[in-house]
C-alpha positions in Angstrom: -60.8 -59.2 -12.3 -57.4 -57.5 -11.8 -57.7 -55.0 -9.0 -55.8 -52.4 -11.1 -58.8 -52.3 -13.5 -61.5 -52.6 -10.9 -64.0 -49.7 -10.9 -64.1 -47.8 -7.7 -67.4 -48.1 -5.8 -66.6 -45.1 -3.6 -69.0 -42.2 -3.9 -67.6 -39.0 -5.3 -66.6 -36.3 -2.8 -69.4 -33.8 -2.5 -68.8 -30.1 -2.0 -69.3 -29.1 1.6 -72.8 -27.5 1.8 -71.6 -25.1 4.6 -68.0 -24.3 3.7 -65.7 -23.1 6.5 -64.9 -19.5 5.8 -61.3 -18.3 5.8 -60.5 -15.2 3.8 -56.7 -16.0 3.9 -57.1 -19.3 2.0 -58.2 -19.3 -1.7 -58.1 -22.7 -3.2 -60.0 -21.6 -6.3 -57.5 -18.8 -6.8 -54.6 -21.3 -6.5 -56.2 -23.6 -9.1 -56.8 -20.6 -11.4 -53.1 -19.7 -11.3 -52.0 -23.3 -11.9 -54.3 -23.6 -14.9 -53.7 -20.2 -16.4 -49.9 -20.4 -16.1 -49.3 -24.1 -17.1 -48.5 -23.4 -20.7 -46.4 -20.3 -19.8 -44.5 -22.3 -17.2 -43.6 -25.0 -19.7 -42.3 -22.3 -22.0 -40.1 -20.9 -19.2 -38.4 -24.1 -18.3 -34.8 -23.8 -19.3 -32.0 -26.1 -20.4 -28.8 -26.1 -18.5 -27.0 -23.9 -21.0 -29.9 -21.3 -21.2 -30.1 -21.3 -17.4 -26.3 -20.5 -17.2 -26.7 -17.8 -19.8 -29.6 -16.1 -17.9 -27.7 -16.4 -14.6 -25.0 -14.1 -16.1 -27.5 -11.4 -17.1 -27.7 -8.2 -15.0 -30.7 -7.7 -12.8 -31.5 -11.4 -12.7 -32.3 -13.0 -9.3 -31.4 -16.6 -8.7 -33.8 -17.8 -6.0 -33.3 -21.0 -3.9 -36.5 -21.7 -2.0 -35.2 -24.8 -0.3 -34.7 -25.0 3.5 -31.8 -22.9 4.9 -30.1 -26.1 6.0 -30.1 -27.7 2.5 -29.0 -24.3 1.0 -26.1 -24.1 3.4 -25.0 -27.6 2.4 -24.9 -26.9 -1.3 -26.5 -24.3 -3.6 -25.9 -22.7 -7.0 -23.2 -20.1 -6.7 -24.8 -16.6 -6.3 -28.3 -17.9 -5.3 -30.3 -16.1 -2.7 -32.1 -18.2 -0.1 -35.6 -17.5 0.9 -37.2 -20.8 2.1 -40.7 -21.4 0.5 -42.1 -21.5 4.0 -41.0 -17.9 4.5 -42.7 -16.5 1.4 -44.7 -13.4 2.3 -45.4 -10.2 0.5 -42.8 -8.4 2.7 -40.1 -11.1 2.6 -40.3 -11.3 -1.2 -40.4 -7.5 -1.6 -37.2 -7.2 0.4 -35.4 -9.6 -1.8 -37.1 -8.8 -5.1 -38.8 -5.4 -5.0 -39.6 -5.1 -8.7 -42.2 -7.6 -9.8 -40.8 -7.4 -13.4 -37.4 -8.8 -12.3 -36.2 -11.9 -14.0 -36.2 -14.7 -11.4 -34.5 -18.1 -11.9 -35.6 -21.0 -9.7 -34.4 -24.5 -9.1 -35.1 -27.2 -6.5 -34.1 -30.5 -5.0 -35.5 -32.3 -8.0 -33.1 -30.7 -10.5 -30.0 -32.4 -9.1 -29.0 -35.9 -8.3 -25.8 -37.2 -6.7 -26.1 -35.5 -3.4 -29.1 -36.9 -1.5 -28.4 -34.8 1.6 -28.3 -31.4 0.0 -30.7 -32.2 -2.8 -33.1 -34.7 -1.3 -35.6 -35.6 -4.0 -39.3 -35.1 -3.4 -42.3 -36.8 -5.0 -42.5 -35.5 -8.6 -45.9 -33.9 -8.1 -44.6 -32.3 -4.9 -41.5 -30.8 -6.5 -40.6 -27.4 -4.9 -40.3 -25.8 -8.4 -44.1 -26.3 -8.9 -45.0 -24.6 -5.6 -42.4 -21.9 -5.9 -43.5 -21.0 -9.4 -47.2 -20.9 -8.5 -46.5 -18.8 -5.4 -44.4 -16.3 -7.2 -47.1 -15.9 -9.7 -49.7 -15.4 -6.9 -47.5 -12.6 -5.5 -47.5 -10.9 -8.9 -44.0 -11.8 -10.2 -44.2 -11.9 -14.0 -40.8 -13.2 -15.2 -40.2 -16.5 -13.4 -38.0 -19.1 -15.2 -37.2 -22.6 -14.0 -34.3 -25.0 -14.4 -35.9 -27.8 -16.3 -33.6 -30.9 -16.4 -32.4 -33.4 -13.8 -28.7 -32.9 -13.6 -25.9 -34.9 -12.0 -24.0 -32.6 -9.6 -20.7 -34.2 -10.8 -21.3 -33.5 -14.5 -23.3 -30.3 -14.6 -21.6 -27.0 -15.7 -23.6 -25.1 -13.1 -21.3 -23.9 -10.3 -22.0 -24.7 -6.6 -20.9 -23.5 -3.3 -21.6 -24.6 0.3 -20.4 -26.7 3.3 -20.6 -29.9 1.3 -17.9 -28.7 -1.0 -15.6 -27.6 1.8 -15.1 -31.2 3.1 
């Protein structure tokens, strides 16, 4: 029998009978946000042209949640950098005080042609997924995401950063 079709004989993982308490970690809450916002997220993924159009709107925040190093190398012109690892209630509130603000996000997996500044992640680990979910967890209501994979040499989206200064 081909191993790809073999039935696993591993026992299913059982829930821990004595869960380890930690009031600052809520996996069930995380799952709830992912499930509840999946259809909404899909409807808020934007084409390149719609993303450009929304970038030009007043009161819209363009958020780059990649590392500061990658942001410095190349980012969309006008984007604010707040690395995902730095998301807290306070850091987000300083950048985006109004939770009704329109927020545009993008990540490494939206651009190809610059592996140093836009190093691709595993598709299921795309930063857009984590960023979207976290912004929802912090109460932000109007989060939009660049949808397609674009070539940095062909996109109409403008960039700035050290990579372009070479």
